[in-house]
N, C-alpha and C positions, 0 to 999 in steps of 0.2 A: 677641623680645629680652627678656632677663632684666633685672629692676630692680636698681639699686644703691640700697640704703636706708641712710642714715646714722641709726642708732639710738643716741641719745646722751643722757646725763644732763647737766644743767646747772643753774646757779643762776638766779635770776630775772633777773640782769643779764647772762646769756649766757656765763658762764664754765664750762668743763668741769673745772676744777680750780684750785687756788691757783697762784701764779706758778711753782711747781716741778712742777705737774701733779697734785698730790695731791688726790684727790676723796673721801677717806675721810669727810669731814663729811656727805656725801650718803647714806652707807650707813644712817644711822639712820632714813631714810624708807622703807626696804624692810621694811615691817611685814607682817602676815598678809594684809591686803587687797591690798597691792601685789604681794606674792609670788604670791598666787592669780592675779592678772592676768597676771604674767609666765609662770606655768606654763600658763595657758589660752591665751594669745595669742602669746607669744614664748619658748617653752621653750628654744630653741636659743641664745638670747642669754645664758643662764646658763652660766658656764664649767664645764667637765667636773668639776673637783674640787668645785665648788659643787653641781652636780647630784647627785653621789654623796653629799655631806654631807646634802643635803635629801631624799635617797631618791627622786629623780625622774630618775635616770639612764636609765630605761626609756622616758621620754616621747619620742614621735616628733617629728621636725622638722616644723614647720608652714609656715614661710615661707622659710627659708634652708637652703642646703646648703654654702655657701661663706662664709668670713670673710676680710676684709682689715683688717689693723691696722698701725699704725706701730711703729717700733722702741721708742719710749717706752712704749707700751701693752704691748707684748710683754715689755719689760724687767721690768715688775711681776711677771709670772709667773716669768721666769727667776730673779729674786731669791729666789723661794720654791722654787726647784729644779724648777719645772714647765716642761718644754720644749714641751709640746703642750697649751696651756690650753683649746683647743676641739677635742678629739679627735673629737668627734661631727660635725665639719664639715671641709671642705677648708680648710686654713689657709695664708694668705699673709701675709707680713710685708714691708712696704715699708721698705727700709733700704739706705742707701749705705755704711754702716759695718760691718754684720754680713756678713762675707764668706762664711760657711759656716753652713748650718742645723744647729742642735744636735739636730734631731729629723727623722726621715724623713717625718713627717706635715706638716712645715712647709716651705713653699717660700719662698725669699727673692726678692723683686722688687728688684733692685739698680738698675735703670734702666728708663726708659720705662714708668713706672707707668700713665700714661693709656692707652698702647697695650695693655698687659697687661689692664687692666680692660675695655677695649673687647672684647678677645678673650673674656674670661670672660662678658661680657654677651651676646655673640653665640652662646654655647653653647645647645644644646637642653636645657632643664630646666624642670620645673614650679616650681622654687624660685628665689628671688632670692639676692642677694649682700648680706651684712651688713657694712657699714662700721662698725667698732668705734671707730675713732679712730686717731690723735689729731688734734689741731688742724692740724698741718702737712699731713698726708695728706689730710684733708678739704678744706683749702684748695687743694691740688693737684688734687683730683678734683671740685671744685665744679661744673664743667660736665657731669660724668658722673653726678651724683647725681639720681636720679629721684624719691626720696621721702625726707622727713625725718620721723623719729619722735623728738620732743623730750620727754624726761622732765624737766620743770622742777620743782625742789624749792624750797620756800619759804625760800630763803637768799639773802643778798646777799653776794657776795665783795668787791665794790669794785674789785678788780683780780685778774688771774689769767690762765689760759690760755683764750683765746677759742675758741668753737666752730669757727671757721674761721681758721686762721693763714695769711692770704694778703693780698695787696694789695687795694686798693679795687676792687670789681666788684659791680654790682647783678645779682642773680639773683632772679627772681620765682617764687614758689610759691603754690599755692592751698590754703587750709585745707579738709581733708577731714573731720576729726573732732576732738572734744575729750572727754577723760574726766577727771573729777575724783575725788579720793580724800579720805577722811576726815582724813588727816594733812596735807592742804594741797598734796600733789603734784598736778600736772596733766600729762597726756600729750596732746600735740597732734600730729596727723598731717597732713602737707602733701604734695601732689604737685607736681612741677615744672609750671609754666605753660608750655605749648608754643605 
C-alpha cells in the first residue's frame, strides 16, 4: 500500500496561507540551506518550472511519483499559464468546478475523491503520493493521510486558511523526526498512529 503524504508549508499558528490562500510570505524562508534540503530529500515537491529555473530538472524522484492538489492550488499555476505544474509526476486535481483538464498530463477528479485516492494508494509502486493541498482537499482526505511533513515557518498569521478545512475530528499522529534550519524554519514529520 502506497503512502499518502501531506507535505505542506504553514505558519506557526497552523495556517497554509492568508484568508485568500496566499502563502507568498513564506517564500522568503526558502534560502540556500532550505533549498539544499528540498533538493536532497524532496526534489519532486519543487514545481517543474521551479526545477528548470534552479537547474535541478534532472533530479530523480525520491519519494513520490504522483501528486494530488485542489483546484485552488492548481489555479495558482493556471494564472501563470502553466497547465502542468508538476510534469515530472502523475498529476491529479480535485475539482467539482473544473469540468475539463487543460492539459493531457492532468487528470481531474470531479467526484469520489476518497475512492480515487484509495485506488491510487492500492497501486504497486515504490513511490508514494504527494498531497500538495489545499485545505479543503486535505480535510476531505484526513482519514487517508498516512504521513504529515509540516514545514513550519516562523510567522504568525493570526487568521487564514487552515491546514485542514474540515469539521471537527481528532486524528492522532506520531512524531517521527524534527529538523531545524538557521532561518527559524522547522520541518516535522509525523506518521499516522494506527
